[in-house]
N, C-alpha and C positions, 0 to 999 in steps of 0.2 A: 747593805744593799740599796743602792740608789739607781735612781735613773729608768726604771720600769715604767714610770707616769707615762713616759712618751709612746710605750708599746701598747697603745688603746686598743688595737686589735687582738692582742694576745689572748690566746684560748688555753694553752697550756704553760705552766711555770713549774718545772721539776728542778728543784735544788736542794736535794737531800744531802746531808753530811757535808756542809761547805762552811763551817764554823760562822756562819750569819748571826750577828748578834742583833740587828735592827733591819726592819723591812718599812720601806717608805715609798710611797706612791701607789698603794693598792687602790685608792680611792678613785683612780680614773680606769681601772681594768673591769669594766662592766660587762664584757664579753668573756672574761676568764672562767673557764668551767673546771679545771683541774690544777690545784694548789697543793704542791708538795714540799714542806720545808721540814720534815722530818729530820732529826739528828742535827740540829743547828744548837746556838747558843741564845734563842730568843727568850726573853724575859717578858715579853708582851705581844701581841698581834692586834694593831690598830688599822680601822678602816677597811677590815675585812667585809664587814657588813653591806659595803657599797658593790662587792663582788657578786651582784644578784644572779648571775647565771651560774655561779658555782654548784657543781654536783659532788665533787670530790675535794675533801680537804684533809690533809695529814699533817698535824703538827706534833705528832708524837716524838719524845725523847728530847725535849727541849726543856727551859727552866720557866715555863709559862705558870704563873701562879694564878691567874684569873684570865678567863676568855671573856672577851666583851660580848656585845649584843650580836647575835646571829639570827634575828627575828626575821629579817628580809631575805635571808637565804633559803627560799621555800623550794628549790631545785635540789637541795643538799640530799644525799644518800647516806642512811645512818645504819651502816652495816659494819662499822670497824671499831666498835666500842671496846672490844674485848682487849685491845691494845691501850687501853686507859685505865688500869686498876686503880687509881688515884682519883679517878673522877667520882665526885660526891653528889653534885647537883647538875642536872640538865634540864632543858626544856625543848620539846620538840612540837608541842600543840599546834594544831591548824596547819600542819603539814600535810601536803597529798597522801603521803604513804602511811598515815594513820588515821585518815578520815574515810568514813564510809559513804558509799554511793548507792544509788539505785543498782548497779551491777556488781557492788562489794558489799559483803555484810557486814554488819556491825560486829567488831571484836574488841576485846579489852587488850590492848598493846602492851600496857604497863609490865605485867609479868615477862613478856617477851624482851623487852626493853633492859629490864633489871636482868634477864637470864644471860644477856651479853656484857653486863657489868655489873656483877654481883655486889659491889661495895656502894652502888648508888644509894643515896639516903633520900634525895628529894627529886621528884620527877614532875615536871610542869607544875612547879610550886606547891606540890603536895607530898607529904612524907611518905616513903614507901612503908606500907603496912607489913605486918608480920605475916600475914596471910599471902601477899603479894611476893614476899621474898621465899617463902616456902615453895608457891607455885612457880617462881623462877628457877629454884633449884631443881624442882622436879624437870621444868623443861629443859634445864640443863644436862641433867643426868638421864632422864627418862624419855624426854620428848625428842622429835626430830627437826626441831625450829632452826638448828644451826646448820641443818644439810640444804636449806635453801639459799641460792645464790642472788646476786644481782640480776636482774632480768626476769625473776620467777615470783614476782610480787603478788601476782593473781593466785598462785598456787600458795604461798606462805599465808595470804589473808584466809583463803578458804580452809587450811589446816587451824589457823589461830580462831577462827569463828567455830570451830568444833572443840577445840581444848581450852579456849577462853573466851566464851561466848560473852558478849555484851550484858545480855539479860538472859538468864536461863530460862527454859521452856517453862512456861506456866507458875514462873517464879520459884521454880524448885532448884535446888543445888544439883550440880553435875556429881557424878561420883567422886572425882577427885576433889570438888570443893568440899564434899561431906568428910573425906578422909582428912583433908587439911584442917578443917575445923575440929575433929577429932584429935589431932595431933597438938594444936594450940591449946584446947581444954585441959590436956594432961601437963601442959607446962607448968 
């Protein structure tokens, strides 16, 4: 795929299932908000970090073995992890969607992210613990975290603040945490 570099004002690039083997010219697409290259023959995706306005990125069903640096994609929304069962490492730290603000209470987002991608081993540079994995499985099977959709971020964060608080009140464990500790101690 060549020639897109000239389309500097492009906001949406939707080219799924076109047998594309290589993408060139993404560096100039700083206004791109939506990039869908699902179901192609890509082995690598380069220069995507230059697309700083990107909100949606779909690279599913390709042959990409390693995804480059996405640290500058601070507008990216992370709700499509379920379609990435082979994803083992992910870093989303310092993105607005996981940060507490005066109007948004603190919450532990790690179990929620892992609940979308249960094979994840490393999140934000730290190994996913057994407790986080168990909590993620609980969120997946018993919780209602997956019922929230894009645009319902505030409601999701309020829910996560109750089931995955950043620091439990008075340093005490939540009832769910106590159950998880009991399960882990029996293993």
